C-alpha positions as CSV (number, residue, x, y, z in Angstrom):
1,M,105.4,84.1,104.9
2,S,108.7,85.6,107.0
3,F,109.0,88.4,104.3
4,F,105.3,89.4,105.2
5,E,105.9,89.1,108.9
6,T,108.8,91.5,109.0
7,I,107.2,94.2,107.0
8,G,104.3,96.2,107.4
9,V,101.9,97.7,105.2
10,K,103.5,100.9,104.8
11,T,106.5,99.2,103.5
12,V,104.4,98.0,101.0
13,L,102.8,101.0,100.1
14,V,105.8,102.7,99.5
15,I,107.5,99.6,97.3
16,G,104.1,99.6,95.4
17,T,104.8,103.5,94.8
18,V,108.5,103.2,93.8
19,L,107.3,100.4,91.6
20,R,104.6,102.7,89.7
21,V,106.8,105.6,90.0
22,C,109.7,103.4,87.7
23,L,107.5,102.1,85.3
24,I,105.8,105.7,84.8
25,L,109.7,106.6,83.5
26,Y,110.4,103.6,81.6
27,G,106.8,104.6,80.0
28,E,108.4,108.0,79.0
29,W,111.8,106.7,77.7
30,Q,109.5,104.2,75.6
31,D,107.2,106.2,74.1
32,R,110.3,108.7,73.4
33,T,112.5,106.1,71.5
34,Q,110.0,103.2,70.1
35,I,107.9,102.5,68.1
36,V,105.4,100.8,69.9
37,K,104.4,103.1,72.7
38,Y,103.9,102.5,76.3
39,T,101.2,104.7,77.1
40,D,97.9,103.7,76.8
41,V,95.8,105.5,73.8
42,D,92.7,106.2,76.1
43,Y,95.5,108.2,77.6
44,Y,95.4,110.8,75.0
45,V,91.8,110.4,74.2
46,F,91.6,111.9,77.7
47,T,94.2,114.4,77.7
48,D,92.8,115.6,74.5
49,A,89.0,116.1,75.8
50,A,90.6,117.9,78.9
51,E,92.7,120.2,76.4
52,F,88.9,121.4,75.0
53,M,87.5,121.6,78.8
54,T,90.3,123.8,79.0
55,K,89.1,126.4,76.3
56,G,85.4,126.6,77.4
57,Q,84.2,123.8,75.1
58,S,82.4,120.2,75.2
59,P,84.8,117.1,76.2
60,Y,82.7,115.2,73.6
61,L,84.4,117.2,70.7
62,R,87.2,114.8,71.4
63,P,85.8,111.4,69.1
64,T,85.8,108.3,71.1
65,Y,85.6,110.1,74.5
66,R,82.5,107.8,76.1
67,Y,83.7,108.9,79.7
68,T,82.0,111.5,82.2
69,P,83.2,114.5,82.1
70,L,84.3,114.4,85.1
71,L,87.5,112.8,84.3
72,A,88.3,115.6,81.6
73,W,87.9,118.0,84.0
74,L,90.3,116.1,86.7
75,L,92.8,116.0,83.8
76,Q,93.1,119.7,82.8
77,P,96.4,120.0,84.5
78,N,97.5,117.4,82.0
79,I,97.3,120.4,79.7
80,T,98.3,123.1,82.0
81,L,101.0,121.6,83.9
82,T,102.1,118.7,83.0
83,P,101.0,115.6,80.4
84,L,102.3,113.5,83.5
85,F,99.5,114.8,86.1
86,G,97.0,111.9,84.7
87,K,99.5,109.3,85.3
88,I,100.2,110.3,88.5
89,I,96.6,110.6,89.8
90,F,95.7,106.9,88.4
91,I,99.3,105.4,90.5
92,F,97.6,107.3,93.4
93,C,94.4,105.9,92.9
94,D,96.0,102.4,92.5
95,I,97.9,102.9,96.0
96,I,94.7,104.1,97.7
97,T,93.3,100.9,96.4
98,G,95.7,98.5,98.1
99,Y,95.2,100.3,101.5
100,L,91.7,99.8,100.9
101,I,92.0,96.2,100.6
102,Y,94.2,96.0,103.7
103,L,91.8,97.8,105.9
104,L,88.9,96.0,104.7
105,C,90.9,92.9,105.2
106,I,91.7,94.4,109.2
107,S,87.8,94.6,109.7
108,Q,87.6,90.9,109.0
109,K,89.6,90.7,112.4
110,V,92.3,88.6,110.2
111,Q,95.9,88.3,110.8
112,E,98.1,91.7,110.3
113,K,100.2,89.7,107.9
114,V,97.2,88.2,106.2
115,A,96.0,91.6,105.5
116,V,99.2,92.9,104.0
117,I,99.6,89.4,101.9
118,C,96.2,90.3,100.5
119,S,96.9,94.1,99.9
120,C,100.1,92.7,98.3
121,L,98.2,90.8,96.0
122,W,97.1,94.1,94.3
123,L,100.3,96.6,95.8
124,L,102.7,94.4,93.7
125,N,100.9,93.2,91.0
126,P,102.3,94.3,87.5
127,V,98.9,94.0,86.0
128,P,97.2,96.8,88.1
129,A,100.5,98.7,88.3
130,T,101.1,98.6,84.5
131,V,97.7,99.4,83.6
132,S,97.7,102.6,86.0
133,S,101.4,103.2,84.8
134,R,99.9,103.2,81.0
135,G,97.8,105.9,81.6
136,N,94.2,103.5,82.3
137,A,91.9,105.3,84.8
138,E,90.7,101.6,86.2
139,S,92.1,102.6,89.3
140,I,89.5,105.6,90.1
141,M,87.0,103.1,90.0
142,A,88.8,100.7,92.1
143,V,88.9,103.0,95.0
144,L,85.0,104.5,94.5
145,V,83.9,100.3,94.4
146,L,86.0,99.6,97.6
147,L,85.7,102.8,99.9
148,S,81.7,102.4,98.4
149,L,82.1,98.8,99.9
150,K,83.9,99.9,103.4
151,L,81.1,102.2,104.1
152,V,78.2,99.8,103.4
153,Q,79.6,97.2,105.8
154,E,80.2,100.5,108.6
155,N,76.3,101.4,107.7
156,K,77.7,104.6,106.9
157,V,74.7,104.8,104.4
158,V,74.4,108.3,103.7
159,L,78.5,108.7,102.7
160,A,78.1,105.4,100.7
161,A,75.3,106.0,99.2
162,V,77.3,109.4,97.7
163,I,80.4,107.7,97.0
164,Y,78.3,104.4,95.3
165,A,76.5,106.8,93.2
166,T,79.3,108.9,92.1
167,S,81.2,104.9,91.0
168,V,78.2,104.6,89.0
169,H,78.0,107.7,87.3
170,V,81.8,107.3,86.3
171,K,81.2,103.6,85.0
172,I,78.1,102.1,84.8
173,Y,78.8,98.1,86.1
174,P,78.8,98.8,89.7
175,A,74.9,98.9,89.4
176,V,74.8,95.4,89.7
177,Y,75.7,95.9,93.8
178,A,72.2,97.9,93.8
179,L,70.4,95.1,94.9
180,Q,72.5,93.2,97.6
181,I,73.0,96.7,99.2
182,Y,69.3,97.5,99.4
183,L,68.7,93.7,101.0
184,Y,72.1,94.0,103.2
185,L,70.9,97.7,105.2
186,K,69.0,96.5,108.2
187,P,67.1,98.5,110.7
188,E,69.1,100.4,113.8
189,S,67.4,98.0,116.1
190,F,67.5,94.8,113.7
191,K,67.9,91.5,115.9
192,V,68.8,88.0,114.2
193,G,65.5,86.1,114.5
194,S,64.3,82.7,113.4
195,G,62.2,81.5,110.5
196,N,62.5,80.6,107.1
197,S,64.7,81.7,104.0
198,V,61.2,83.2,102.2
199,S,60.4,84.7,105.2
200,K,63.9,86.2,106.0
201,L,64.1,87.4,102.4
202,T,60.8,88.9,103.1
203,D,62.0,91.0,106.1
204,D,65.0,92.0,103.6
205,L,63.2,93.1,101.1
206,W,60.7,95.3,103.6
207,P,61.6,99.1,103.4
208,N,63.4,100.5,106.3
209,K,64.8,103.7,107.7
210,R,68.3,102.9,106.2
211,K,67.3,101.4,103.0
212,C,64.9,104.7,102.0
213,I,67.8,107.3,102.9
214,F,70.5,104.8,100.9
215,V,67.9,104.9,98.0
216,C,67.1,108.8,97.9
217,V,70.5,109.8,98.5
218,A,72.3,107.5,96.1
219,G,69.1,108.6,93.4
220,G,69.6,112.1,94.1
221,T,73.5,112.2,93.4
222,F,73.2,110.3,90.4
223,L,70.3,112.8,89.6
224,A,72.5,115.5,90.3
225,L,75.2,114.5,88.5
226,T,73.6,113.9,85.4
227,G,71.0,116.3,85.6
228,T,73.9,119.0,85.7
229,F,76.2,117.2,82.7
230,Y,73.3,116.9,80.7
231,Y,72.2,120.5,81.3
232,W,76.1,121.4,80.4
233,Y,76.6,118.9,77.2
234,G,72.9,117.9,76.3
235,W,72.7,114.5,74.2
236,D,76.2,113.8,73.4
237,F,76.6,113.3,77.6
238,L,73.6,110.7,78.0
239,H,74.8,109.0,74.6
240,E,79.0,108.9,75.0
241,T,78.9,108.3,78.6
242,Y,75.8,106.1,79.0
243,L,73.7,104.9,76.1
244,Y,76.7,103.8,74.0
245,H,77.6,101.3,76.6
246,L,74.6,99.8,76.6
247,T,74.0,99.0,73.1
248,R,77.5,98.8,72.4
249,R,78.2,96.2,69.8
250,D,82.2,95.3,69.5
251,I,82.9,93.4,66.5
252,R,86.4,93.0,66.9
253,H,88.4,90.0,68.8
254,N,87.4,90.2,72.2
255,F,87.4,87.4,75.0
256,S,83.9,87.6,75.2
257,V,82.4,84.4,73.9
258,Y,79.9,85.9,72.1
259,F,81.8,88.4,70.0
260,Y,82.2,85.6,67.0
261,M,78.2,85.2,66.8
262,L,78.1,89.1,66.7
263,Y,80.9,89.3,63.8
264,L,79.0,87.0,62.0
265,T,75.3,88.9,62.4
266,M,77.2,92.4,62.3
267,V,75.1,93.2,59.0
268,T,71.7,91.2,60.1
269,E,68.6,92.9,61.6
270,H,68.6,90.7,64.4
271,T,72.4,92.0,65.8
272,L,70.8,94.3,68.4
273,V,68.1,91.5,69.5
274,I,71.0,89.0,69.9
275,G,73.1,91.8,71.8
276,L,70.2,92.7,74.1
277,L,69.1,88.9,74.6
278,S,73.1,88.3,76.1
279,F,72.3,90.4,79.1
280,I,69.9,87.8,80.3
281,P,72.1,84.9,81.7
282,Q,73.9,88.2,83.6
283,L,70.7,89.4,84.9
284,I,69.7,86.0,86.4
285,L,73.1,85.2,88.1
286,M,73.1,88.7,89.4
287,V,70.1,88.1,91.1
288,T,70.3,85.0,92.5
289,F,73.7,86.2,94.2
290,S,72.5,89.1,95.3
291,I,69.8,87.3,97.4
292,K,71.4,84.3,98.4
293,Y,74.9,86.2,99.3
294,R,73.0,89.4,100.7
295,Q,75.0,89.1,103.9
296,E,78.6,89.0,102.4
297,T,79.1,92.0,100.9
298,A,82.4,91.3,99.4
299,L,81.7,88.0,97.9
300,C,78.7,89.2,96.5
301,W,80.1,92.4,95.0
302,F,83.2,89.8,93.5
303,L,80.9,87.4,92.4
304,N,78.6,89.5,90.6
305,T,81.3,91.6,88.8
306,F,82.7,88.6,87.7
307,V,79.4,87.3,86.5
308,F,79.4,91.0,84.5
309,V,82.8,90.8,83.1
310,T,82.7,86.9,82.0
311,F,79.2,87.1,80.6
312,N,79.7,90.2,78.5
313,K,79.3,90.9,75.0
314,V,82.6,93.2,75.0
315,C,85.4,91.9,77.4
316,T,89.0,93.3,77.3
317,S,91.8,92.8,79.6
318,Q,90.9,96.0,81.8
319,Y,87.6,95.0,82.9
320,F,89.3,92.2,84.8
321,L,90.9,94.5,86.9
322,W,86.6,95.4,88.1
323,Y,86.8,91.9,90.1
324,L,90.4,91.2,90.9
325,S,90.1,94.7,92.8
326,I,87.7,92.9,95.4
327,L,89.4,89.6,94.9
328,P,91.8,90.1,98.0
329,V,88.5,91.1,100.1
330,V,87.4,87.6,99.6
331,I,90.6,85.7,99.8
332,P,90.8,85.7,103.9
333,K,87.8,83.7,103.8
334,L,88.7,81.2,101.2
335,Y,89.5,77.8,102.4
336,M,91.2,76.3,99.6
337,S,94.6,74.3,99.2
338,Y,97.5,76.2,97.9
339,S,97.8,73.9,94.6
340,K,94.1,74.1,93.8
341,A,94.3,78.0,94.1
342,T,97.7,77.6,91.7
343,T,96.0,75.6,89.5
344,A,93.2,78.2,89.3
345,A,95.8,80.9,88.5
346,I,97.5,79.1,86.0
347,C,94.8,77.9,84.2
348,W,93.3,81.7,83.8
349,I,96.5,83.4,82.8
350,S,97.3,79.5,80.2
351,S,93.5,80.7,78.7
352,Q,94.4,83.9,77.9
353,G,97.8,83.5,76.3
354,F,95.9,81.2,74.8
355,W,93.5,83.7,73.3
356,L,96.7,86.1,73.0
357,L,98.4,83.8,70.5
358,F,95.5,83.4,68.0
359,A,95.2,87.3,68.5
360,Y,98.7,88.3,67.6
361,Y,98.2,86.4,64.3
362,L,95.2,88.1,63.3
363,E,96.3,91.8,64.3
364,F,99.6,92.0,63.3
365,E,100.5,88.9,60.6
366,G,97.0,88.9,59.0
367,Q,96.0,85.9,59.2
368,P,92.0,85.2,59.5
369,T,92.0,83.2,62.8
370,F,88.5,84.6,64.0
371,L,86.9,81.4,64.9
372,Y,90.4,80.1,66.9
373,I,90.2,83.4,68.7
374,W,86.2,82.8,69.5
375,I,87.7,79.0,70.4
376,A,90.1,80.2,72.8
377,G,87.7,82.6,74.0
378,V,85.1,79.9,74.7
379,L,88.3,78.1,76.5
380,F,88.4,81.1,78.7
381,F,84.9,81.2,79.6
382,L,85.0,77.7,81.2
383,V,87.7,78.1,83.0
384,N,86.2,81.3,84.6
385,I,83.1,79.9,85.4
386,W,84.9,76.9,86.7
387,I,87.1,79.1,88.8
388,M,83.6,80.9,89.8
389,A,82.4,77.7,91.4
390,I,85.5,76.6,93.8
391,I,85.8,80.2,95.2
392,I,81.9,79.7,95.7
393,E,82.6,75.9,97.4
394,S,85.4,77.2,99.5
395,Y,84.0,80.2,100.9
396,K,83.4,79.6,104.5
397,P,81.8,83.0,105.8
398,N,82.8,82.2,109.6
399,H,85.9,81.0,108.7
400,I,89.3,83.5,108.5
401,S,92.0,82.2,107.1
402,H,94.3,82.7,104.5
403,V,94.6,79.6,102.0
404,K,95.4,76.5,104.0
405,K,98.4,73.9,102.8
406,I,98.0,70.5,102.1
407,K,99.8,67.9,104.0
């Protein structure tokens, strides 16, 4: 603990920045000298779409560009300035994410050193550092989500609504926080009262000024963005940015427990129905958590994101960053032993490694390991369910601490 007692968040921010800059420089060397490239293939997609936009054309002329036009617009300096511009933006957002984690922890009245440790879980974590330096845009979502979380908790309703609606526009998944936000927002003169859980839920469901403002501003912002880009790019925008992700059926191997079933039924007429039915467990759990933990915003957002990713019919490694960016904000209220926390981390990483082993044999050795990949996916799914259970069990709303030691 002495290391964290002697350094502040500014030092950690500098170290995190240097780490990511070094990774970008290393990536440039690997891209020039090695067969296997460091840069994420999506980065080339972003850059190609940005090039079309610099010519006054639609970014959707680039096949497989399935993102908001805002991203292509933001990365136009990739063409006019330097190809590294996008990566610099992404690592900058990564650093901002670490600082937002620190601020959110401080807002919970935790000790300075605990807040620094929580920010280190992101800033000094090689996973988000590698993802952003390879040119993946997930760090932008992390900033939008954590900033929305901070603004909602501070009851800055208008600004929270604008940022939240923008996050949903950029990627659909933050829509899973909508119910909790609505239930969380209280009237300005709200006082904690008595009553049973049903009456309290009824009160929380009842509209008030803050709820109405949030719904109107968020809805208006989302519709304004959607309407503007639909006017400019038509059906291509709607399909690639939104509809594709709702009906996506990725039959290639991925961490999802559903992938093998979808692979085996890909030529049947029931594939779409099966894919849509997979949303039901997600919906039930997310509504349950939104109601049960409506006053614990960070925990609820973490659980809903965790459920969305774990139960999704498509699940890739970059999706894990969606909930890993929120987890450090929840940790100060977890009353869990070091041994249990370490065991959970080892099981989570090991079960991924087990899956990756069979994926390697399929991808690079050409061996038919689909069944083994699915079995590994089921194991990873069960590990995730266990981790979710112990986090819920260990969460103490009124207990501010870091992980306790076992005597």
